[in-house]
Structures are given as C-alpha cells and as structure tokens.
ROSE-4610 file (N, C-alpha, C; in Angstrom, 1 decimal, always signed):
// ROSE-4610
residu = [X/X/X/X/X/X/X/X/X/X/X/X/X/X/X/X/X/X/X/X/X/X/X/X/X/X/X/X/X/X/X/X/X/X/X/X/X/X/X/X/X/X/X/X/X/X/X/X/X/X/X/X/X/X/X/X/X/X/X/X/X/X/X/X/X/X/X/X/X/X/X/X/X/X/X/X/X/X/X/X/X/X/X/X/X/X/X/X/X/X/X/X/X/X/X/X/X/X/X/X/X/X/X/X/X/X/X/X/X/X/X/X/X/X/X/X/X/X/X/X/X/X/X/X/X/X/X/X/X/X/X/X/X/X/X/X/X/X/X/X/X/X/X/X/X/X/X/X/X/X/X/X/X/X/X/X/X/X/X/X/X/X/X/X/X/X/X/X/X/X/X/X/X/X/X/X/X/X/X/X/X/X/X/X/X/X/X/X/X/X/X/X/X/X/X/X/X/X/X/X/X/X/X/X/X/X/X/X/X/X/X/X/X/X/X/X/X/X/X/X/X/X/X/X/X/X/X/X/X/X/X/X/X/X/X/X/X/X/X/X/X/X/X/X/X/X/X/X/X/X/X/X/X/X/X/X/X/X/X/X/X/X/X/X/X/X/X/X/X/X/X/X/X/X/X/X/X/X/X/X/X/X/X/X/X/X/X/X/X/X/X/X/X/X/X/X/X/X/X/X/X/X/X/X/X/X/X/X/X/X/X/X/X/X/X/X/X/X/X/X/X/X/X/X/X/X/X/X/X/X/X/X/X/X/X/X/X/X/X/X/X/X/X/X/X/X/X/X/X/X/X/X/X/X/X/X/X/X/X/X/X/X/X/X/X/X/X/X/X/X/X/X/X/X/X/X/X/X/X/X/X/X/X/X/X/X/X/X/X/X/X/X/X/X/X/X/X/X/X/X/X/X/X/X/X/X/X/X/X/X/X/X/X/X/X/X/X/X/X/X/X/X/X/X/X/X/X/X/X/X/X/X/X/X/X/X/X/X/X/X/X/X/X/X/X/X/X/X/X/X/X/X/X/X/X/X/X/X/X/X/X/X/X/X/X/X/X/X/X/X/X/X/X/X/X/X/X/X/X/X/X/X/X/X/X/X/X/X/X/X/X/X/X/X/X/X/X/X/X/X/X]
num = [1/1/1/2/2/2/3/3/3/4/4/4/5/5/5/6/6/6/7/7/7/8/8/8/9/9/9/10/10/10/11/11/11/12/12/12/13/13/13/14/14/14/15/15/15/16/16/16/17/17/17/18/18/18/19/19/19/20/20/20/21/21/21/22/22/22/23/23/23/24/24/24/25/25/25/26/26/26/27/27/27/28/28/28/29/29/29/30/30/30/31/31/31/32/32/32/33/33/33/34/34/34/35/35/35/36/36/36/37/37/37/38/38/38/39/39/39/40/40/40/41/41/41/42/42/42/43/43/43/44/44/44/45/45/45/46/46/46/47/47/47/48/48/48/49/49/49/50/50/50/51/51/51/52/52/52/53/53/53/54/54/54/55/55/55/56/56/56/57/57/57/58/58/58/59/59/59/60/60/60/61/61/61/62/62/62/63/63/63/64/64/64/65/65/65/66/66/66/67/67/67/68/68/68/69/69/69/70/70/70/71/71/71/72/72/72/73/73/73/74/74/74/75/75/75/76/76/76/77/77/77/78/78/78/79/79/79/80/80/80/81/81/81/82/82/82/83/83/83/84/84/84/85/85/85/86/86/86/87/87/87/88/88/88/89/89/89/90/90/90/91/91/91/92/92/92/93/93/93/94/94/94/95/95/95/96/96/96/97/97/97/98/98/98/99/99/99/100/100/100/101/101/101/102/102/102/103/103/103/104/104/104/105/105/105/106/106/106/107/107/107/108/108/108/109/109/109/110/110/110/111/111/111/112/112/112/113/113/113/114/114/114/115/115/115/116/116/116/117/117/117/118/118/118/119/119/119/120/120/120/121/121/121/122/122/122/123/123/123/124/124/124/125/125/125/126/126/126/127/127/127/128/128/128/129/129/129/130/130/130/131/131/131/132/132/132/133/133/133/134/134/134/135/135/135/136/136/136/137/137/137/138/138/138/139/139/139/140/140/140/141/141/141/142/142/142/143/143/143/144/144/144/145/145/145/146/146/146/147/147/147/148/148/148/149/149/149/150/150/150/151/151/151/152/152/152/153/153/153/154/154/154/155/155/155/156/156/156/157/157/157/158/158/158/159/159/159/160/160/160/161/161/161/162/162/162/163/163/163/164/164/164/165/165/165/166/166/166/167/167/167]
x = [+36.7/+35.4/+34.4/+34.8/+33.9/+33.2/+34.0/+33.5/+32.5/+32.7/+31.7/+30.4/+30.5/+29.3/+28.5/+29.2/+28.6/+27.9/+28.6/+28.0/+26.8/+26.9/+25.7/+24.6/+24.8/+23.7/+23.1/+23.9/+23.4/+22.6/+23.0/+22.2/+20.9/+20.9/+19.7/+18.7/+19.2/+18.3/+17.8/+18.6/+18.2/+17.1/+17.3/+16.3/+15.0/+15.0/+13.8/+13.1/+13.8/+13.3/+12.6/+13.3/+12.7/+11.4/+11.4/+10.2/+9.1/+9.4/+8.4/+7.9/+8.8/+8.3/+7.5/+7.8/+7.0/+5.6/+5.6/+4.3/+3.4/+4.0/+3.2/+2.8/+3.7/+3.4/+2.1/+1.8/+0.5/-0.7/-0.7/-1.8/-1.7/-0.5/-0.4/-0.9/-0.6/-1.1/-2.6/-3.2/-4.7/-5.3/-4.6/-5.1/-5.0/-3.9/-3.8/-4.9/-5.2/-6.3/-7.6/-7.9/-9.1/-9.2/-8.1/-8.1/-8.4/-7.8/-8.0/-9.4/-10.0/-11.4/-12.4/-12.1/-13.0/-13.8/-13.1/-13.7/-13.6/-14.7/-14.7/-14.6/-15.2/-15.2/-13.7/-13.0/-11.6/-10.8/-11.0/-10.2/-10.4/-11.6/-11.9/-11.2/-11.2/-10.5/-9.0/-8.4/-7.0/-6.5/-7.4/-7.1/-7.3/-6.4/-6.5/-7.2/-8.5/-9.2/-9.0/-9.0/-8.8/-7.4/-6.4/-5.0/-4.9/-5.4/-5.2/-6.1/-7.3/-8.2/-7.6/-7.1/-6.5/-5.3/-4.5/-3.3/-3.8/-4.7/-5.2/-5.9/-6.7/-7.3/-6.3/-5.3/-4.2/-3.5/-3.3/-2.6/-3.5/-4.8/-5.7/-5.8/-5.9/-5.9/-4.6/-3.5/-2.2/-2.1/-2.6/-2.5/-3.4/-4.6/-5.5/-4.9/-4.3/-3.7/-2.5/-1.8/-0.6/-1.0/-2.1/-2.5/-3.3/-4.2/-5.1/-5.6/-5.3/-5.8/-7.3/-7.9/-9.4/-10.0/-9.4/-9.9/-9.7/-8.6/-8.3/-9.3/-9.6/-10.5/-11.9/-12.3/-13.6/-13.7/-12.6/-12.6/-12.7/-12.0/-12.1/-13.5/-14.1/-15.4/-16.5/-16.3/-17.3/-17.1/-15.9/-15.7/-15.1/-14.9/-14.2/-15.1/-16.4/-17.3/-17.0/-16.6/-16.3/-15.0/-14.0/-12.7/-13.0/-13.9/-14.2/-14.8/-15.7/-16.4/-15.3/-14.4/-13.3/-12.5/-12.2/-11.4/-12.1/-13.4/-14.2/-14.2/-14.4/-14.5/-13.2/-12.1/-10.8/-10.4/-10.9/-10.5/-11.5/-11.2/-12.0/-11.1/-11.4/-10.5/-10.3/-11.4/-11.2/-10.3/-10.3/-9.4/-7.9/-7.7/-6.3/-5.8/-6.7/-6.2/-5.1/-5.0/-3.9/-2.6/-2.7/-1.5/-1.0/-1.9/-1.6/-1.0/-1.5/-1.0/+0.4/+0.7/+2.0/+3.1/+2.7/+3.6/+3.6/+2.8/+2.7/+1.6/+0.8/-0.3/-1.6/-1.8/-3.0/-3.9/-5.2/-6.2/-5.8/-5.0/-4.6/-3.3/-2.7/-1.4/-1.6/-0.8/-0.8/-0.1/-0.8/-0.2/+0.7/+2.0/+2.9/+2.4/+2.9/+2.6/+3.3/+3.1/+3.7/+5.2/+5.9/+7.3/+7.8/+7.2/+7.5/+7.2/+6.1/+5.7/+6.7/+7.2/+8.0/+9.3/+9.7/+10.9/+10.7/+9.4/+9.1/+8.8/+8.9/+8.6/+9.9/+9.9/+11.0/+10.6/+11.3/+11.0/+11.4/+10.6/+10.8/+11.3/+12.0/+12.5/+11.4/+10.2/+9.2/+8.3/+8.8/+8.1/+7.1/+6.8/+5.9/+6.7/+6.1/+6.7/+6.1/+6.9/+6.4/+6.7/+5.9/+6.1/+6.9/+7.9/+8.7/+8.6/+8.8/+8.8/+10.2/+11.2/+12.6/+13.3/+14.4/+15.2/+15.5/+15.8/+16.2/+15.1/+13.9/+12.8/+12.1/+11.3/+10.6/+9.4/+9.0/+7.8/+6.6/+5.6/+4.4/+3.3/+3.2/+2.2/+2.8/+2.2/+2.8/+1.8/+2.3/+1.4/+1.9/+0.9/+1.1/+0.6/+1.3/+0.8/-0.2/-1.4/-2.6/-2.7/-3.5/-3.7/-4.4/-5.1/-5.8/-4.8/-3.6/-2.6/-2.4/-3.2/-3.0/-2.2/-1.6/-0.9/-1.9/-2.1/-3.1/-2.5/-3.1/-2.7/-3.0/-1.9/-2.1/-1.6/-0.9/-0.3/-0.2/-0.3/-0.1/+0.9/+2.0/+3.0/+3.1/+2.3/+2.4/+1.7/+1.7/+1.0/-0.5/-1.1/-2.6/-3.3/-2.7/-3.4/-3.5/-2.8/-2.9/-4.3/-4.8/-6.0/-7.2/-7.8/-9.0/-10.0/-11.2/-12.3/-12.2/-12.3/-12.3/-13.7/-13.8/-15.1/-15.4]
y = [-10.9/-11.4/-11.6/-12.2/-12.5/-11.2/-10.1/-8.8/-8.3/-8.5/-8.0/-8.8/-10.1/-10.9/-10.4/-10.2/-9.7/-8.4/-7.5/-6.2/-6.3/-7.1/-7.3/-7.9/-8.9/-9.5/-8.4/-7.5/-6.5/-5.5/-5.1/-4.2/-4.9/-6.1/-6.8/-6.8/-7.2/-7.2/-5.7/-4.8/-3.4/-3.0/-3.4/-3.1/-3.7/-5.0/-5.7/-4.9/-4.5/-3.7/-2.4/-1.8/-0.5/-0.7/-1.8/-2.1/-2.4/-3.2/-3.6/-2.3/-1.4/-0.2/+0.7/+0.8/+1.6/+0.9/-0.4/-1.1/-0.8/-0.9/-0.7/+0.7/+1.6/+3.1/+3.5/+2.9/+3.3/+3.1/+1.9/+1.6/+2.4/+2.6/+3.5/+4.9/+5.4/+6.7/+6.7/+5.7/+5.6/+5.5/+4.8/+4.7/+6.1/+6.8/+8.2/+9.1/+9.0/+9.8/+9.4/+8.1/+7.6/+8.1/+8.1/+8.6/+10.1/+10.8/+12.3/+12.6/+11.9/+12.2/+11.4/+10.6/+9.8/+8.9/+8.3/+7.4/+6.0/+5.6/+4.2/+3.1/+3.2/+2.1/+1.8/+2.9/+2.7/+2.3/+2.9/+2.5/+1.0/+0.5/-0.9/-1.8/-1.4/-2.2/-2.2/-1.3/-1.3/-1.7/-2.3/-2.8/-4.3/-5.0/-6.4/-6.5/-6.3/-6.2/-7.3/-8.6/-9.7/-9.6/-9.3/-9.2/-8.0/-6.9/-5.7/-5.8/-6.3/-6.4/-7.4/-8.5/-9.5/-8.9/-8.2/-7.5/-6.5/-5.7/-4.6/-5.3/-6.3/-7.0/-7.6/-8.2/-8.8/-7.7/-6.6/-5.5/-4.8/-4.7/-4.1/-5.0/-6.3/-7.3/-7.2/-7.2/-7.1/-5.8/-4.7/-3.4/-3.4/-4.0/-4.0/-4.9/-6.0/-6.9/-6.2/-5.4/-4.8/-3.6/-3.0/-1.8/-2.2/-3.2/-3.5/-4.9/-5.8/-7.2/-7.3/-6.3/-6.4/-6.1/-5.2/-4.9/-6.1/-6.7/-7.9/-9.0/-9.2/-10.2/-9.9/-8.6/-8.2/-8.4/-8.1/-8.3/-9.8/-10.6/-12.1/-12.6/-12.0/-12.5/-12.1/-10.9/-10.4/-11.1/-11.7/-12.5/-11.7/-12.4/-11.7/-10.7/-10.8/-9.8/-8.4/-8.1/-6.7/-6.3/-7.2/-6.9/-6.8/-7.6/-7.6/-6.3/-5.8/-4.5/-3.4/-3.5/-2.4/-2.5/-3.7/-3.8/-3.2/-3.5/-2.9/-1.4/-0.9/+0.6/+1.3/+0.7/+1.3/+1.3/+0.4/+0.3/+1.1/+2.4/+3.3/+4.5/+5.2/+6.2/+7.3/+7.7/+8.8/+8.5/+7.2/+6.8/+6.9/+6.5/+6.5/+7.9/+8.9/+10.2/+10.7/+10.3/+10.7/+10.0/+8.8/+8.2/+9.0/+9.4/+10.2/+11.5/+12.1/+13.4/+13.2/+12.0/+11.8/+11.8/+11.3/+11.4/+12.7/+13.6/+15.0/+15.1/+14.1/+14.2/+14.7/+16.0/+16.6/+16.9/+17.1/+17.4/+18.5/+19.5/+20.7/+20.4/+19.3/+19.0/+18.2/+18.6/+17.9/+16.5/+15.5/+14.1/+13.9/+13.5/+13.2/+12.0/+11.9/+10.8/+9.5/+8.4/+7.1/+7.2/+7.9/+7.9/+8.6/+9.7/+10.3/+9.5/+8.8/+7.9/+6.7/+6.2/+5.1/+5.3/+6.6/+6.9/+6.7/+6.6/+6.4/+5.0/+4.1/+2.7/+1.9/+1.0/+0.1/-1.4/-2.1/-3.5/-4.3/-5.2/-6.1/-7.5/-8.2/-9.5/-10.5/-10.4/-11.3/-10.9/-9.9/-9.5/-8.3/-8.0/-6.9/-5.6/-4.4/-3.1/-2.4/-1.5/-0.7/+0.8/+1.7/+3.1/+3.6/+4.5/+5.1/+6.6/+7.4/+8.8/+9.3/+8.7/+8.9/+7.6/+7.7/+6.4/+5.6/+6.2/+5.5/+5.3/+5.8/+5.7/+4.3/+4.1/+2.9/+2.8/+1.5/+1.3/+1.6/+2.2/+2.5/+1.7/+1.6/+0.8/-0.1/-1.3/-2.3/-2.7/-3.0/-3.3/-4.7/-5.5/-6.9/-6.9/-7.6/-7.8/-8.9/-8.5/-9.5/-10.3/-11.4/-12.2/-11.5/-10.4/-9.6/-8.7/-8.7/-7.8/-6.5/-6.2/-4.9/-5.0/-3.9/-3.8/-3.3/-4.0/-3.7/-3.4/-2.4/-2.1/-3.4/-3.9/-5.2/-5.1/-4.1/-4.0/-2.5/-2.3/-1.0/-1.2/-0.6/-0.7/+0.5/+1.5/+2.7/+2.6/+3.7/+3.7/+3.6/+2.8/+2.6/+3.9/+4.8/+6.0/+6.9/+6.6/+7.4/+7.1/+5.9/+5.4/+5.8/+6.9/+7.4/+8.0/+8.0/+8.5/+10.0/+10.7/+12.2/+12.7/+13.8/+14.4/+15.5]
z = [-18.2/-18.7/-17.7/-16.5/-15.4/-14.9/-14.8/-14.4/-15.3/-16.6/-17.6/-17.5/-17.3/-17.1/-15.8/-14.8/-13.5/-13.8/-14.4/-14.7/-15.6/-16.6/-17.5/-16.7/-15.8/-15.0/-14.1/-13.5/-12.7/-13.5/-14.7/-15.5/-15.9/-16.2/-16.6/-15.4/-14.2/-13.0/-12.8/-12.9/-12.7/-13.7/-15.0/-16.0/-15.6/-15.2/-14.8/-13.6/-12.7/-11.5/-12.0/-13.0/-13.5/-14.3/-15.1/-15.8/-14.8/-13.8/-12.8/-12.1/-11.7/-11.1/-12.0/-13.3/-14.2/-14.4/-14.5/-14.6/-13.4/-12.3/-11.0/-10.9/-11.3/-11.2/-11.8/-12.9/-13.6/-12.7/-12.0/-11.2/-9.9/-9.4/-8.2/-8.5/-9.7/-10.1/-10.1/-10.7/-10.8/-9.3/-8.4/-7.1/-6.4/-6.6/-6.0/-6.5/-7.8/-8.4/-7.7/-7.6/-6.9/-5.5/-4.8/-3.4/-3.4/-4.2/-4.3/-4.6/-5.6/-6.1/-5.3/-4.3/-3.5/-4.4/-5.4/-6.4/-5.9/-5.2/-4.6/-5.6/-6.7/-7.7/-8.2/-8.6/-9.0/-7.9/-6.7/-5.5/-5.2/-5.2/-5.0/-6.0/-7.3/-8.3/-8.2/-7.4/-7.3/-5.9/-5.1/-3.8/-3.7/-3.2/-2.9/-1.5/-1.5/-0.3/+0.7/+0.3/+1.3/+1.9/+1.1/+1.7/+2.6/+2.2/+3.0/+4.3/+4.1/+5.2/+6.3/+5.8/+6.7/+7.5/+6.8/+7.5/+8.5/+8.1/+9.0/+10.2/+10.0/+11.1/+12.1/+11.6/+12.4/+13.2/+12.6/+13.3/+14.3/+14.0/+15.0/+16.2/+16.0/+17.2/+18.0/+17.3/+18.0/+18.8/+18.2/+18.9/+20.1/+19.9/+21.1/+22.2/+21.8/+22.8/+23.6/+22.8/+23.4/+24.3/+24.0/+24.8/+26.1/+25.9/+27.0/+26.8/+27.7/+27.6/+27.6/+28.3/+28.4/+27.0/+26.3/+24.9/+24.0/+24.2/+23.3/+23.7/+25.0/+25.4/+24.8/+24.9/+24.4/+22.9/+22.2/+20.7/+20.4/+21.2/+20.9/+21.2/+22.3/+22.7/+21.6/+21.1/+20.1/+18.8/+18.6/+17.4/+16.3/+15.2/+14.0/+13.3/+13.6/+12.9/+13.2/+14.4/+14.8/+14.1/+14.1/+13.4/+11.9/+11.4/+10.0/+9.6/+10.4/+10.2/+10.2/+11.2/+11.3/+10.0/+9.5/+8.3/+7.1/+7.0/+5.9/+6.0/+7.2/+7.4/+7.1/+7.3/+7.0/+5.6/+4.8/+3.4/+2.5/+2.4/+1.6/+1.2/+0.1/-0.3/+0.7/+1.4/+2.4/+3.5/+3.9/+5.0/+4.5/+3.3/+2.8/+2.3/+2.5/+2.1/+3.0/+4.2/+5.1/+4.7/+4.1/+3.6/+2.3/+1.5/+0.3/+0.8/+1.8/+2.3/+2.8/+3.5/+4.0/+2.8/+1.7/+0.5/-0.2/+0.3/-0.3/-1.4/-1.5/-2.5/-1.9/-1.8/-1.2/-2.4/-2.0/-3.1/-4.0/-3.5/-4.4/-5.1/-4.8/-5.4/-6.7/-7.7/-9.0/-8.8/-9.1/-8.9/-10.1/-9.9/-11.0/-11.8/-13.0/-13.8/-13.4/-14.1/-13.7/-13.6/-14.5/-14.4/-13.2/-12.8/-11.5/-10.3/-10.3/-9.2/-9.1/-10.2/-10.2/-9.4/-9.3/-8.5/-7.0/-6.6/-5.2/-4.9/-5.8/-5.7/-5.5/-4.6/-4.3/-4.6/-5.4/-5.6/-4.4/-4.1/-2.9/-3.4/-2.6/-3.1/-3.5/-3.0/-3.3/-4.5/-5.3/-6.5/-6.3/-5.0/-4.8/-4.9/-4.8/-4.7/-3.6/-3.0/-1.9/-2.3/-1.7/-1.9/-0.7/-1.0/+0.0/-0.2/+0.9/+0.8/+0.2/+0.6/+0.0/-0.1/-0.8/-1.1/+0.1/+1.2/+2.4/+3.4/+3.1/+4.0/+4.0/+5.0/+5.1/+4.1/+3.9/+3.1/+3.9/+3.3/+4.0/+3.4/+2.1/+1.4/+0.4/+0.3/-0.6/-1.7/-2.9/-4.0/-4.5/-4.9/-5.4/-6.8/-7.7/-9.1/-9.1/-9.4/-9.3/-10.6/-10.5/-11.7/-12.8/-12.5/-13.6/-14.3/-13.9/-14.5/-13.9/-12.9/-12.2/-11.0/-10.6/-9.3/-8.3/-7.2/-6.2/-4.9/-4.2/-2.8/-2.0/-1.3/-0.6/+0.8/+1.2/+2.5/+3.0/+4.3/+4.9/+6.1/+6.0/+7.1/+8.0/+7.7/+8.4/+9.8/+10.5/+11.8/+11.6/+12.3/+12.2/+12.5/+13.3/+13.6/+12.3/+11.2/+10.0/+9.3/+9.6/+9.0/+9.8/+9.4/+10.1/+9.2/+9.6/+8.8/+8.8/+7.7/+7.7/+7.9/+8.6/+8.9/+7.9]
C-alpha cells in the first residue's frame, strides 16, 4: 500500500510539472516569435525587465572585475547609470536572437508549438522553469510566473558573449 501511495504522489507531482511546463511553453513560444519577428512590444510584455536587467548588470560587473580591476574601478566610478544603460541595451529582441539560434530557432526555422517547446523546459524547485537544449543540458534562460499570469523571461545563464547587437 505504501508503494502505491508513493507512486501516486510521484505521478501527481509529475503531472503538476507537466502542466507548469505547458503553461509556460505558450509564453515561451510567443517570446520566440517576438524575437524572430523583432517585435519589441511583445518581447517587452514577456520579459521581467527589472529581474533580467539586475541579473545582467551584476554579471557584467562581476565579469569586468574578473578581467581587469581598472575596468571594474572605472565602472564603479561612472556609477550605476553606465551599467543601467548596458542592461537596457542588452534587453531587446535582436540581442536575444543569438540565444534563439543556440536552441536552433533561426529566422528560417519553423518554431514548434507550445507542446513541442514544453519538452525543452525544465521545472526548477523554486517554481520557475528554464529552457534546455537537451534533457541533460544546462539551463540557458529562465522564466518566472508573473502576477499577471504570464511566464516572463527573468534570467539568463548563458555566456554573456552570446548577447550582442546584430548589425
């Protein structure tokens, strides 16, 4: 009997994770379309800008400190406005096109529907989901369920060099 209860609990948790991934996948799909089409309005609606910007700013400062103490000192001297501008510059559809390319979603590629996208989402213990290239791969982007009911891009764990303006 105990084994049956454990199995039932595992199935229930698995079902919750699947529903969570499907729910998130609709918004991830819309975000991918916005990136492909360079649709800033939709992109902005699907990004938790303060969370993503804060994370990117912290990573930029850490990277600058790690590479060259003089650059870190200059960034600290110029103040948060320079890092703030860098954060704003990085959070736009064209910059995240390289991330979409990493997952195989190029402008000429048909973007799968939410069910297909849900297979690339991994639930995280804190209720967020992240996108992975394969089941054992690392998370590259993270999505948080926002108060407005949408799943929004809230974190980027990839290499900062992936985020660059396209010419």
